[in-house]
C-alpha positions as CSV (number, residue, x, y, z in Angstrom):
1,M,35.7,28.4,80.9
2,A,33.2,29.9,78.7
3,I,33.4,29.5,74.9
4,D,32.7,32.5,72.8
5,P,29.9,32.3,70.1
6,F,32.4,32.6,67.3
7,T,34.3,29.4,68.4
8,L,31.0,27.6,68.8
9,S,29.9,28.6,65.3
10,L,33.3,27.5,63.9
11,L,33.1,24.1,65.5
12,F,29.5,23.7,64.3
13,V,30.6,24.5,60.7
14,I,33.5,22.1,60.9
15,L,31.3,19.3,62.2
16,V,28.6,19.9,59.5
17,I,31.1,20.1,56.7
18,G,33.9,17.8,57.9
19,L,31.9,14.8,58.9
20,P,30.2,14.4,55.5
21,L,33.6,14.9,53.7
22,L,35.2,12.3,55.9
23,S,32.5,9.8,55.4
24,A,32.7,10.4,51.6
25,S,36.4,9.9,51.5
26,V,36.4,6.6,53.4
27,K,35.6,3.6,51.2
28,I,35.5,-0.2,51.9
29,V,35.4,-3.0,49.3
30,R,35.0,-6.7,50.0
31,E,37.5,-9.4,49.4
32,Y,35.9,-10.4,46.1
33,E,35.7,-6.8,44.8
34,R,38.0,-4.2,43.4
35,A,37.4,-0.4,43.1
36,V,38.6,1.3,39.9
37,I,39.2,4.9,40.7
38,F,39.1,7.9,38.3
39,R,40.5,11.2,39.5
40,L,39.1,14.2,37.6
41,G,38.2,11.8,34.8
42,K,41.6,10.2,34.6
43,L,42.3,6.6,35.6
44,A,44.0,6.5,39.0
45,G,44.2,2.8,39.4
46,A,42.4,0.0,41.3
47,K,42.3,-0.4,45.0
48,G,41.0,-3.1,47.4
49,P,40.1,-5.1,49.2
50,G,39.7,-3.4,52.5
51,L,39.7,0.2,53.6
52,F,41.1,3.1,51.5
53,F,40.6,6.8,51.1
54,I,39.6,8.9,48.1
55,I,39.4,12.7,47.5
56,P,35.7,13.8,47.7
57,F,34.3,15.5,44.6
58,A,37.6,14.8,42.7
59,D,37.5,11.0,42.7
60,S,34.9,8.6,41.4
61,L,35.0,4.8,41.6
62,V,33.5,1.8,39.9
63,K,33.2,-1.5,41.8
64,V,34.0,-4.7,39.9
65,D,33.0,-8.2,41.1
66,L,35.8,-10.7,40.7
67,R,33.6,-13.8,41.3
68,I,32.4,-16.1,38.6
69,V,29.3,-14.7,37.0
70,T,26.7,-16.5,34.9
71,A,25.3,-14.9,31.7
72,D,22.1,-16.5,30.4
73,V,22.0,-16.6,26.6
74,P,18.3,-16.3,25.6
75,K,16.7,-19.1,23.6
76,Q,17.0,-18.4,19.9
77,E,15.9,-20.3,16.8
78,I,18.9,-21.5,14.7
79,I,19.1,-23.5,11.4
80,T,21.6,-26.2,11.5
81,K,23.9,-27.2,8.6
82,D,21.4,-29.9,7.4
83,N,18.5,-27.2,7.4
84,V,16.8,-28.2,10.6
85,S,15.3,-25.4,12.7
86,V,16.1,-25.8,16.4
87,K,15.7,-23.6,19.5
88,V,18.9,-23.5,21.6
89,D,19.8,-21.6,24.8
90,A,23.0,-21.7,26.8
91,V,24.8,-20.4,29.9
92,I,28.2,-18.6,29.9
93,Y,30.4,-18.7,33.0
94,Y,33.0,-15.9,33.2
95,R,35.1,-14.0,35.7
96,V,37.0,-10.7,35.6
97,L,40.8,-11.0,35.8
98,D,41.7,-7.3,35.1
99,P,39.1,-4.9,36.6
100,I,40.8,-1.9,35.0
101,A,40.4,-3.4,31.5
102,A,36.9,-4.5,32.2
103,V,35.9,-1.0,33.0
104,T,37.9,1.0,30.5
105,K,37.8,-1.4,27.4
106,V,34.1,-2.2,27.2
107,R,30.9,-0.6,28.4
108,N,28.7,-3.0,30.4
109,Y,30.8,-6.1,29.8
110,H,28.0,-8.4,31.1
111,Y,25.6,-7.2,28.4
112,A,28.4,-7.4,25.8
113,I,29.2,-11.0,26.7
114,T,25.5,-12.0,26.5
115,L,25.2,-10.6,23.0
116,L,28.5,-12.1,22.0
117,G,27.4,-15.5,23.2
118,Q,24.2,-15.3,21.1
119,T,26.2,-14.5,18.0
120,V,28.9,-17.1,18.5
121,L,26.3,-19.8,19.4
122,R,24.4,-19.1,16.2
123,D,27.5,-19.3,14.1
124,I,28.8,-22.5,15.6
125,I,25.4,-24.4,15.5
126,G,24.9,-23.2,11.9
127,Q,28.1,-25.1,10.9
128,V,27.1,-28.5,12.5
129,E,24.4,-31.0,11.6
130,L,21.6,-32.0,13.9
131,D,23.1,-35.4,14.8
132,D,26.4,-33.8,15.9
133,L,24.5,-31.2,17.9
134,L,22.7,-33.9,19.9
135,S,25.7,-36.3,20.3
136,K,28.7,-33.9,20.4
137,R,27.4,-31.2,22.7
138,E,30.5,-31.2,24.8
139,E,32.7,-30.5,21.8
140,I,30.4,-27.7,20.7
141,N,30.5,-26.2,24.2
142,K,34.3,-26.0,24.0
143,R,34.3,-24.4,20.5
144,V,31.9,-21.7,21.7
145,Q,33.9,-21.1,24.8
146,A,37.2,-20.8,22.8
147,L,35.7,-18.2,20.4
148,I,34.1,-16.1,23.2
149,D,37.2,-16.3,25.3
150,E,39.3,-15.1,22.4
151,V,37.2,-11.9,22.1
152,T,36.9,-11.2,25.8
153,M,40.5,-11.7,26.9
154,P,41.5,-8.1,25.8
155,W,38.6,-6.9,28.1
156,G,40.3,-8.6,31.1
157,I,37.6,-11.3,31.3
158,K,38.1,-15.0,31.3
159,V,35.3,-17.3,30.1
160,T,35.6,-20.4,32.2
161,A,32.8,-22.5,30.7
162,V,29.9,-22.5,28.2
163,T,27.0,-25.0,28.6
164,I,24.2,-25.6,26.1
165,K,21.1,-26.0,28.4
166,S,18.5,-27.4,26.0
167,V,17.9,-28.1,22.3
168,E,14.2,-28.0,21.2
169,L,13.3,-29.8,18.0
170,P,10.2,-29.3,15.8
171,E,7.4,-31.7,16.5
172,G,7.6,-33.4,13.1
173,M,11.3,-34.0,13.5
174,M,10.7,-35.5,16.9
175,R,8.2,-38.0,15.5
176,A,10.6,-38.8,12.6
177,M,13.4,-39.5,15.1
178,A,11.1,-41.6,17.2
179,K,10.2,-43.7,14.2
180,Q,13.9,-44.0,13.3
181,A,14.8,-45.1,16.8
182,E,12.0,-47.7,16.8
183,A,13.1,-49.1,13.5
184,E,16.7,-49.2,14.7
185,R,15.5,-51.2,17.8
186,W,13.6,-53.6,15.6
187,R,16.6,-54.1,13.4
188,R,18.8,-54.9,16.4
189,A,16.1,-57.3,17.7
190,R,15.9,-59.2,14.4
191,I,19.7,-59.4,14.2
192,I,19.9,-60.8,17.8
193,E,17.1,-63.3,17.0
194,A,18.8,-64.4,13.8
195,E,22.2,-64.7,15.6
196,G,20.5,-66.9,18.3
197,E,19.0,-69.1,15.6
198,R,22.4,-69.5,14.0
199,Q,24.0,-70.4,17.2
200,A,21.2,-72.9,18.1
201,A,21.5,-74.5,14.6
202,K,25.2,-74.9,15.1
203,V,24.7,-76.6,18.4
204,L,21.9,-78.8,17.0
205,M,24.2,-79.8,14.1
206,E,26.9,-80.8,16.6
207,A,24.4,-82.8,18.6
208,A,23.1,-84.6,15.5
209,K,26.7,-85.6,14.6
210,M,27.1,-87.0,18.1
211,Y,23.8,-89.0,18.0
212,E,24.8,-90.3,14.5
213,E,28.1,-91.6,16.0
214,H,26.4,-93.0,19.1
215,P,22.9,-94.4,18.3
216,A,22.5,-95.6,21.9
217,A,22.6,-92.0,23.1
218,L,19.7,-91.2,20.7
219,K,17.6,-94.0,22.2
220,L,18.3,-92.7,25.7
221,R,17.3,-89.2,24.7
222,E,14.1,-90.6,23.1
223,L,13.2,-92.4,26.3
224,Q,13.8,-89.3,28.4
225,T,11.5,-87.4,26.1
226,L,8.7,-90.0,26.6
227,V,9.1,-89.8,30.3
228,E,8.8,-86.0,30.3
229,I,5.7,-86.3,28.1
230,A,4.1,-88.9,30.3
231,R,4.1,-86.4,33.2
232,E,1.2,-84.7,31.5
233,K,-1.9,-86.6,32.7
234,A,-4.1,-85.4,29.8
235,L,-1.9,-86.9,27.1
236,V,-1.8,-90.3,25.4
237,I,1.6,-91.5,24.1
238,I,1.6,-93.3,20.7
239,S,4.9,-94.5,19.4
240,E,6.2,-97.0,16.9
241,T,7.4,-100.3,18.4
242,S,10.2,-100.4,16.0
243,S,11.8,-97.2,17.4
244,V,11.0,-97.8,21.1
245,P,11.4,-101.1,22.9
246,A,8.1,-102.8,24.1
247,K,9.1,-102.6,27.8
248,S,9.8,-98.9,27.6
249,L,6.5,-98.2,25.9
250,A,4.7,-100.3,28.5
251,L,6.4,-98.3,31.3
252,A,5.3,-95.0,29.8
253,T,1.8,-96.3,29.4
254,A,1.7,-97.4,33.0
255,V,2.8,-94.0,34.2
256,K,0.0,-92.5,32.1
257,S,-2.6,-95.0,33.5
258,K,-1.9,-94.0,37.1
259,G,-3.0,-90.5,36.4
260,V,-6.1,-91.0,34.2
261,G,-7.3,-94.6,34.9
262,E,-7.8,-97.5,32.6
263,T,-7.9,-96.8,28.8
């Protein structure tokens, strides 16, 4: 059966116009995305994930990522509470909880969070001293996170974490801190040495009392010391006969003679 030219023209027009309209009306968003739809400029809601249809030329959509996003806070120079200039940078982790609020309440929420992080970080670090900044970094991270989260919650955004990446100190301050750390180590070393001397003196005092109560033990210790000295072949032992028995002195001299010959 032959098709007249008018029908062919109509089918051609339908294909040319209908297929682009159909492709424009079919939209797909991934599992971690949502599509905020505006119909003739008015909010029509959010759809997704999966397949859905929109009205071509009447509807427009904005895709919002629901995954955790990192916002890098650029390095900036900040003066601490004790008037020390430091350079600090940080990272903000956040995720979108309400895609409609994130699109309608703030323009370019990622850029807004980055600038907000710079301001809050500067305010918080300006209220702490340098020692607290270096030793209580986790506490500062939580304070910054709480302040940023308080501002971004009406935007439908949850700040999950804030981490200060690095703190750069002036060269002069680094040298001063190195000297302070070295002096602190010397102080600890001297305290440990003095404590060792005190403990050794205490033990020696107790040993002296024992030798005073037992003179024979002192004699035995003296003989043991002479035997240990006699092991050195290049030494000559000279001792008072009144403090060491003659036989013991002769024994020590004999041990010496075997090593170096007749004297």
